[in-house]
N, C-alpha and C positions, 0 to 999 in steps of 0.2 A: 379497519387499524392498515396504517398503510405500510411499507412496503419498500425494502431496502434489502435489497441482493448486493452478496459478496462472492465471488468466483475465483478460482487459483486453485493453482495449478505445478505440481510437484516436476522435478526435473530429475530425474534417476542417475540420470550421465550426460552430463553435455553429448559426449566425445561421440556418442552418438545413433547423432541427431544426422543424417545426412543432410549432403552435401545439397541436395538436388531438394530437399523439404523445407529449409530454407530460402532457397532460392524462387519456390513458390510463394513464398511467404510476402518473400520479399513484392512479391507484384501489386500487394499494397496497400504495399509506402508510396512516399512525394519525393521530387526530389528531396526537401530537405530533412523529411526523417533519413531516406538514404545516405543523405550527405552525414547526421547524428553517428548511422550508424556507424560507420565505416571510422569514424574516430573512436569509436569503442576497440582498444586494444588486445582486452578480452574473448577466449570465446564467449563465456560461460554470460557476460556482459554484451554482445550484439542478441545471440540468443534473449536475455533477459526485455530488453529491450524488443525485442522484434515480435515476442509473443505476449507485450503489454500493448502495443499497440496494434495486433490482432485482436484481441481481444477486446477490444474498444471500439475499431470500429465492425466486429462483427456482429458484437451487440447491441449495437446504435445500429448498424446494417447501413453507416455510411461510407458511401463512395471516395473513389482516391481523392478528396480533396483536402486540404492542409486542415488542420483543428487550426480555433483559434486559440489565444492566448493573452488571460489578463497580465495585468504590470507585472504584475511577479509570478510569468508563467506557467500555469498554469494552463492547463491543454481543457476547451472549452469547447462544443458543438451551439449551434442557432439553431434547430433545428430537433432534439432532443433532449430527455433529464440529462444533471448532471450526475460525472463521473468522473476518481480518480484512480489511482494505479499505481505501485509499488513493487519494488520488487530486491529481492536480497540471494543470498547464495541456497541455488538450488529451485526457491520458491517465485509463483509470479503474482502477485493478488490485484485486486480493480475492484472495485463500489461500482455501484448506479441507484440513480434515484431519479425517480421519475415528478417529485416532488422538492425536497430539499435538498439547501449544499453538503456536499457529503469528504469525508478525506477517511484514507484508509492508511495506513503503514506498517510496514511487519521487517521484522528482521531476528537472523537466524539467535539462536542463545549462545553465544562460544561464550567463553568466559573472558573478561577483564579485569582490570583496575578499579573496580568502582569509588574508592578512593579517591583518586585523580582526576574524576568529571561528574560528583556528583555535585558540586560549586554551580557547571556548568551549566546545568539543563536545570538542577530541582530546586525548588523556595526549600527553606527551612523544614517545614514540615515534613517536605518529602522524604528530603536527608533525611532525616529519622526515623521515618518509616524502610526505606531503605540498609542503614548503616545497622537497625536492634534488630535485624535482618539474617542469616549467614548463611552460606554453604547455595544449594542451588535454590530456596528461597530466597537469600540478594537476590540472587539473579533474576532471577524472574518476576521480585521487586522493583528491580530496576529497568528491567527494558515493559516491565506494563507501564511502565510511568512514562519514559522515553517514548513510545510506539503512540500512547495515547494523546502526549505532547507535537506530537508529530501528525496526528490524523486531526488533530481543532488547528492546527493553523494552516494545512491542508484542503478541507471544512472553507477554513477563515480566505481562504485565498491568498497567503499571505507568506506562510512558511518562510515566517522571516524566526532567525532560531535565537537572533538577539534575546528574543522576548522572554525564554524558554523558564528561568527561575520565577518571572514571573507570575505565570499562568499557575495555577494552584487547580488542578485537575477536577480535585474530590467538589468544588466549590460548586464547579462548570457543570459537570455531570451531576453532581448534588440539584441543581435548579428543573433536572427532567434529566430521572433515570434508564428512560428508556431508551432516551441518546446515544448509550452509551454502549456498544459492542467490543470485548477481549475475547482472546484465547489464546491456550499454546495446543499446539497442534506440534505431536507424535511424536513432542519433549522436544522439538529442535527448533521452532520460532517460536515469534508471540506476534499475534495479529494482532491487533486494533483499528477499530472501526468509529466513527466521530457524525454525529448527524445534526447542525445546526437547525435547529426546530424553536416549536412553544414550547409555551412550561409542559402543558398537558397535555398535548401530544402526544398519540398512542402510538410504538414503532417494534414492527417487525425487522429485526434480522436474517436473509433467509442464505443461509453459507451451501457453496455445493463446491464438492473439491471433484474439480476436471479433467480427462484423459486426456489419451496422447490423438482421439481418435477426432476433438475438439478443434481441435489447428490443424491434423489431414500431417501427423507426422510421423516420420518409419525410422525404424533404425538401421544400419548400415547392414548388408553381409558380412 
């Protein structure tokens, strides 16, 4: 059975990460990545970007070379398997596969006006699945479908959000039920991962929570 590795990290408090820790991790960034880092205005967005890049480089044992990008801006490297990164409020996650194209998406489970958004991304069947529920169940169903579609498009390498209503995630996943992994983490985040695999391919998802030591982060005194 082939394995897809999922690593995620929860940032308890962005303000407790010292400048010297940030500076040390920034050493792995290329010039173009530092420019992108500096374009982020919020501290949490800067740190999320930084941790995602560090995670991908450390896991793939990459030097300080630029990632390559496909025409839809998905990063990849020539001498490693496929990988994908996602981050949201207080969480950074990445998926790695030696055999498959992989996509991952994570979203914080924040309250939203579901009725205003389902027409934007849900198929008619999915819209019914969401609106037939209420409260927390409706919220998690919304984010399950949303993150799964994002993961599918990211695995495909396109990320074209205008295709969202056309995608039936149940139809895609039913072709190979072992190609999808979804999980609610700490009742605060929904994480979805998808791999492009053949119909009968058996896949194991190995998920692990990282701690601060992985990133050599230290708190401020």
